[in-house]
C-alpha positions as CSV (number, residue, x, y, z in Angstrom):
1,M,-43.1,48.4,31.0
2,W,-39.7,46.9,31.2
3,T,-38.4,45.8,34.5
4,T,-34.9,45.2,35.4
5,L,-35.5,41.4,35.2
6,H,-36.7,41.7,31.6
7,R,-33.7,43.8,30.6
8,R,-31.3,41.2,32.0
9,W,-33.1,38.4,30.1
10,A,-33.0,40.4,26.9
11,L,-29.2,41.2,27.4
12,A,-28.5,37.5,28.2
13,G,-30.4,36.4,25.1
14,G,-28.5,38.9,22.9
15,A,-25.2,37.8,24.3
16,W,-26.1,34.2,23.8
17,L,-27.0,34.8,20.1
18,A,-23.8,36.7,19.5
19,T,-21.7,33.9,21.1
20,V,-23.5,31.3,18.9
21,A,-22.8,33.4,15.7
22,V,-19.1,33.8,16.5
23,A,-18.7,30.1,17.4
24,T,-20.4,29.1,14.1
25,A,-18.2,31.4,12.1
26,V,-15.0,30.0,13.7
27,A,-16.1,26.4,13.2
28,T,-17.0,27.1,9.5
29,G,-13.6,28.7,9.0
30,A,-11.8,25.8,10.7
31,V,-13.6,23.2,8.6
32,G,-12.8,25.1,5.4
33,S,-9.1,25.3,6.3
34,M,-8.9,21.6,7.1
35,R,-10.5,20.8,3.7
36,Q,-7.5,22.4,2.0
37,G,-5.0,20.9,4.4
38,I,-3.3,22.4,7.4
39,F,-0.4,23.6,5.3
40,G,-2.5,24.6,2.3
41,T,-1.9,21.4,0.4
42,S,-4.5,19.6,-1.7
43,D,-6.0,16.3,-0.7
44,T,-5.7,15.0,-4.2
45,P,-3.3,12.1,-4.6
46,Y,-0.2,12.6,-6.8
47,S,-0.4,11.2,-10.3
48,E,2.3,8.8,-11.5
49,A,3.9,11.6,-13.6
50,K,4.0,13.9,-10.5
51,V,5.7,11.1,-8.4
52,D,8.3,10.6,-11.1
53,A,8.9,14.4,-11.3
54,L,9.3,14.6,-7.5
55,L,11.6,11.7,-7.5
56,A,13.7,13.2,-10.3
57,G,14.1,16.4,-8.3
58,A,15.1,14.4,-5.1
59,T,18.0,12.6,-6.8
60,T,20.0,15.5,-8.2
61,G,23.7,15.2,-8.5
62,P,26.3,13.7,-10.9
63,A,24.9,10.2,-10.6
64,A,21.3,11.2,-11.3
65,S,19.7,10.7,-14.7
66,P,16.5,12.4,-15.9
67,A,13.2,10.7,-15.5
68,T,11.9,8.8,-18.5
69,P,8.3,8.4,-19.6
70,P,6.4,5.4,-18.2
71,V,7.5,2.1,-19.8
72,T,6.5,-1.5,-19.2
73,P,9.3,-3.6,-20.6
74,D,7.9,-6.8,-19.3
75,G,4.2,-5.9,-20.0
76,T,3.3,-5.3,-16.3
77,P,1.0,-2.3,-16.1
78,G,1.5,0.4,-13.5
79,Q,5.3,0.5,-13.6
80,S,7.2,3.5,-14.7
81,A,11.0,4.1,-15.1
82,G,12.5,6.6,-12.8
83,P,15.9,8.1,-12.1
84,T,18.9,6.0,-11.2
85,T,20.6,6.1,-7.8
86,A,24.3,6.5,-7.1
87,G,24.5,2.6,-6.9
88,G,23.1,2.3,-10.4
89,G,19.7,1.1,-9.4
90,V,16.5,2.6,-10.6
91,V,13.8,4.3,-8.5
92,R,10.3,3.2,-9.6
93,A,6.8,4.1,-8.7
94,L,4.8,0.9,-8.8
95,T,1.0,1.1,-8.7
96,T,-1.6,-1.4,-7.7
97,S,-5.3,-1.1,-7.5
98,A,-5.0,-0.3,-3.8
99,G,-2.0,2.0,-3.7
100,T,1.4,3.1,-4.9
101,I,4.9,1.9,-3.8
102,V,8.2,3.7,-4.5
103,A,11.1,1.2,-4.5
104,V,14.7,1.1,-5.5
105,C,17.2,-1.7,-6.2
106,D,20.8,-1.4,-5.1
107,V,23.3,-4.2,-5.4
108,G,20.6,-6.8,-6.1
109,L,18.5,-5.9,-3.0
110,V,15.2,-4.0,-3.1
111,T,14.2,-1.3,-0.6
112,L,10.7,0.2,-0.3
113,R,11.3,3.9,0.0
114,S,7.6,4.9,0.6
115,W,4.1,3.7,0.0
116,T,0.8,5.4,-0.3
117,P,-2.5,3.5,0.1
118,N,-5.5,4.7,-2.0
119,S,-8.6,6.0,-0.2
120,G,-10.2,3.2,1.8
121,F,-7.0,1.2,2.3
122,E,-4.2,1.1,4.9
123,T,-0.9,-0.8,5.0
124,D,0.3,-3.5,7.2
125,H,2.8,-6.4,7.2
126,V,5.5,-4.1,5.7
127,Q,8.8,-5.8,4.9
128,R,10.8,-2.7,3.8
129,G,14.1,-4.3,3.0
130,P,16.8,-4.1,1.8
131,A,16.2,-7.7,1.0
132,A,15.8,-10.0,-2.0
133,V,12.0,-9.5,-1.6
134,A,10.3,-6.5,-0.1
135,A,6.6,-6.8,0.5
136,L,3.5,-5.1,2.1
137,R,-0.2,-5.5,2.2
138,F,-2.7,-2.8,1.3
139,K,-5.6,-3.8,3.6
140,A,-9.1,-2.6,2.8
141,R,-10.6,-0.7,5.8
142,S,-14.1,-1.9,5.2
143,G,-13.1,-5.6,4.8
144,G,-12.2,-7.7,1.8
145,G,-10.2,-6.7,-1.2
146,D,-6.7,-6.8,0.4
147,V,-3.8,-6.5,-2.1
148,R,-0.5,-8.2,-1.3
149,A,2.4,-6.6,-3.2
150,E,5.9,-8.1,-3.5
151,V,8.8,-6.2,-5.0
152,T,12.0,-7.9,-6.3
153,C,14.9,-6.7,-8.4
154,V,15.1,-7.6,-12.1
155,G,18.5,-6.5,-13.0
156,T,18.8,-3.0,-11.4
157,E,15.1,-2.2,-11.6
158,P,12.3,-3.0,-9.0
159,H,9.6,-5.3,-10.3
160,L,6.1,-5.5,-8.8
161,T,4.2,-8.7,-8.4
162,V,0.7,-8.6,-6.9
163,A,0.7,-11.8,-4.9
164,G,-3.0,-11.9,-4.0
165,D,-6.2,-10.0,-4.1
166,D,-8.5,-11.4,-1.4
């Protein structure tokens, strides 16, 4: 025999289960959409070739030249040639073990256009330029392994020197 009190408890329990099911579905969908990025982008870092292609597309116009394949004229790994700027300097993506730096030289001064730390690193002590030497530190979030990067101009091209690896 069901009393009014039993029916109310049964309805309340059913409403509670329905609310939990809806909340779980909404939370699962939200986590899934964040995994692919708010704007539908991937969380995979760009490759060096992708960075060069994006830079080549960003410097269109009469003074731009096409991107060339990665070269290391001075034997330094992780440097690739990029398009030239209107001032005749070359934009380069320079890689370290802790992240990537995009730099350009113009009239003998280097400017850091952007930098992207690898997973587990963050940047600090950024000296963006334009200056004779631009620098930053990729700081390990979990301690140790900091990478200090200095960029100078060699001719019209940025040149990376890893100053220290603590």
